[in-house]
N, C-alpha and C positions, 0 to 999 in steps of 0.2 A: 546393784550391789547389795549383798545380804546385810542383815543387822550385825552379824558377827564380824564381817569385814569392816563395816563402818566403825564398830567399837575398836577393832584392832588398829584401824587407821587413826582413831581418836587418841589412843594412848601413845602411839608412835609420834604423832604430831605434837601432843602436849608434853610428853616426858622425854622421848628419845631424841627428837630432832634438835632441840636446843643444846642438849648435852653433847650430841655428835658434832655439832658446829663448834662447840667449845674445844673438844678434843682435837678436831682437825685443824681449826684456824688459829687457836690460841696455844694449845699444847703441842701442835704439830705431830700428833700421833699418826702412825701409818694406817693405811686402809686395812691391813691385816689385823691390827689391834682393834680398830673400830668394828670390824666384822666379829671378832671374838667377844667384845663387850656387848654387842647387840644380841648375839646368841645367848649370852648369860642373862640378859634382860628378858628375852623371849621365853627362856626356860623358866625363869622365876615367875613371870606373868602367868604362864600356863599352869604352873603349880598352885599359884595363889588363887586363880579362878576355880580350880578344882577343889581347893580347900574351902573356899567361901560358898561354893554352890551356885546354882542357877541365879542369874540376875546380878552377878558380882562385877560385870564389866563396868569399868570406870572407878572401881573402888580398890584396885589392885595394890595401891600404895597407901591406903588409909589404915590407920591403927597398927602400924608395924612396930613391934617391940623386939627386944633381944630374944624373948621366948619364941615368937613367931619365926624368927630367923634360925633359931636353934632347931626348931621342928623341920624347917626347910633343909638344913644341913643333914639332919638325921635321915630324912627321906631320900635326899640326893645321893647319899653314899651307896644306896642300893642300885642306882642307875648309872653312875659315872665313876671313873677312877679318881684317886686322890689328887693327882696333878690337875685334872680337869676341874675338880671341885675347887681347888685353890685358885685356879685361873678365873672361874666364875665368881668366886667371892671377891677377888681383886676388882673385877669389873663392877660388881654391885657396890663395893665399898666406895669406889671412885664416883659412881653415880649418885649415891646418897650424900656424899660429901659435897658434891657440886650443888645439889638442890638444897642442902642445908645452908650453904652460903647465899643462895638465892632467896632464902626465906620460905620456901614451899614445904620443906621438911624440917620439923622442929629438932629432931635428933637423929644422928646416924645410928640405925639399929644394929649395925655390924660391929660397932666399937666394943672391944673386949670379947667378941665372940670367939670361942675356941674351935679350931678346925682339927681334923684328924692329922696326926703327924705324917709327913710325906717322906718316903724313903729318898735319901740323897742319891742322885744319879750323877756319875761323873760325865762331864760334857764330852761328846764325841769329837775326835780331831784326827787329822791325817798326819802321818809321819812326814818328816822332811823329804824322804825319798818319794813317798806318794804324792806330795805336793809338787815335786819336780816333774813327775810323770804327768800329773794333771795339767800343769801350766805349759807343758810341751805339746799338748794336743793341737792347738791352732797351727803351730809350725808344721806338724805332721800332715795336717789337712791341706795346707798350701802345697807342700812338696808332692803330695799324692794327687793334686789337682781336684780335690774333693770340695774345696771351698774357695770363695773369692778372697783376695787379700783384704778387702774392706771388712768383711764379716769376721775373718780370722783374727785380724789385728784388733778389732773392736772387742771380740770375745776375750782375747788375751788381756787387753786393758782392763776389762771388767773383773777378771779373776785376779789380776795383779793388784788391783785396788782393794778388793775384798780381803786378800791375804796380806798384801804389803802395807796397808794402812789400817786394817782392822775395822773396816766400815760395815755398818748394817746395810742390808740391801736397799732399804728406803733412803739411806744417806747416799748410797752410790747412785741410785737413779735420780736423786734430787740434786746431784752435784752440778754446778754451773762453772763456766770458765772464770767467772768473777770470784769464785771461792778459792781459786788457786793463787799461790804466791807467784811472783814474776818468773822465778826460775822453775816453777812447776814441781818443786820438791816438798812443798807443804800445802795441805788443804785445810781450809777453815770449814768445819762441819757444824751444822746446827742439828743437834741430836734430840733425844727425848727431853721433854720439859723446856724446849727452846734454849737449851744450854749449848753454848758454842765451845768447841775445843779445837786444838791444832793437831793435825794428824800428819806426821812425816810420811812421805811416800816411799822412801828408799830409792837407791840408784836405779834398780831394775825397773820399778814401776814408773819412775820419773822419765826414764829413757823411752819406755813404751808409750807413755803419754805424749812425749815430745814428737815421736814419729807419727802417732795418730793425728795430733793437732796439725802437723806440717803437711802430711800427705793425704789425709782422708777427711778431715773435718771441713765442713762447708761454712759454718758460722762459728766463730770463736769470740763473739761479743760477750760482755759480762753476764748477760742473762741467758746465754745459749747453753743447752745441756751438753755435758761432756759425752755421755753415752746416748747414741741415737740408733734407730733402726735404718733399714736400707732406704726409707723415704725421708731420712734425716729428721724424724720426730723423736721426742724423748722416749727412751726405753721404759717399759713398765717393770714392776717388781716381778710379775709373772713371767715376762719374757726372759729375765735374767735367770730365774729358777729353771725354766725349760732349757735354756742355753747350757747351764751347768750340767744337767743330766746327760746331755750329749757327750760332754768331755769326760764325765765320770764313766760312762759306758766305754768310751775309747780307751781309758786308762785301766779298765777292768776293776773299777771301784764300786762300792755299793751305791745303787741309784737313789736310796732314800736319804743320802747326805744332802743337806741344804746349803744355800749360800752362807747361812749363819755358822755352819761348821767350819768354814774357812776363817771366820773371825775367831772361833775357838782355837783353831790351829795357830793362828797369829799369836794369841795370848800364851798358849802353851809353849810354843817355841821360844818366845821371849823369856819366859820364866826358866825354861830348861837351860838357856844360855846365860842365866845369872842376872836377868833384869830385876830391878827393885819392884816389889809388889805394888807400892803406891804409885810408881811411875806407870805401871801397866794399868792401874785403875784410872789414871788420868787419860791415858791413850785410848782406853775403851769408852770413857765417858760414863763410868759407873758412879752413881751418887753415893753408894755405900761400899766400903772396903769388903764387907761381908760377901757381896756379889762376886767380887774378884777372887776372893779366897778359895772358891771352889776349884780354881786352877792349881792351887798348891797341892791339893789332893792328887791331881793328875801327875804332877811332877814327882811327888813322893812315891806314887805307885811305880813310876818309871825308874826311880832310884832303887827301889826294892827289887824290881825285875832285873836290873843290871847287876845288883849285888848278888842275887840268888844264882845268876848264871856265872858270875865271875869269881866269887870268893870261895876258897877251898873249905871254909867252915859254914857255908850257907846251908 
């Protein structure tokens, strides 16, 4: 093992590993979030070593000030987009906040640091017609003899829960039968920050769940996963992402749409139908109403579109 690798392993063991355990075990963050946070730390460590020069290994987190972090942000703007930079800063901010509480860092150097403004992007979502076509995919595969009933009903259940309950993909794959109410119409979900919320499933999703549980599930004990693969092991987030791409292709929809876009569709359709914004905030598990308010821009855009098409003075 080279000296550089040993030093890399040293900072990972000393700084990253305890923080990652905190995120995964205490905060219950998804593997996707952990991956992004680690990428942010690795990028910062590489920049810091280059700034300090040869022999700086082991001193990456020494003497950090708002000025140092401002220099990092200025340099990073030439290498990454604004959204990526904001995501990296979020990971670094959480990292320093954790070590400040542990007493290893005296002050969070990102507090008060100004970041370049990020252009607001409206969340992607599917229309109600597109959602119907997507959710109809498993039925079509069964009728064509292209898929087994087990896989088709499992896939439909996954999509119905993403859209019908507004679950994050990590919440979906982490769902156990013990998290469901007796009638299967409500799920208790442990989301970000270990915050529990109640998610109504809706009649359609509850019906699909009942059929799946009765006809295809092998283990329905409290700790048994709801979504399983053909070997009856818990499905991974990646497996759900790949599954969705199959049905997007079948419905002729963009393949870059992610499971999270079904959650966006869930929120948008609720607001389009007149649901209260604070209720949608609770259903999504957003800590701040500001996070939910982005969907109001979507619904206003839709109202303007309808107005422009329908009103004689538009």
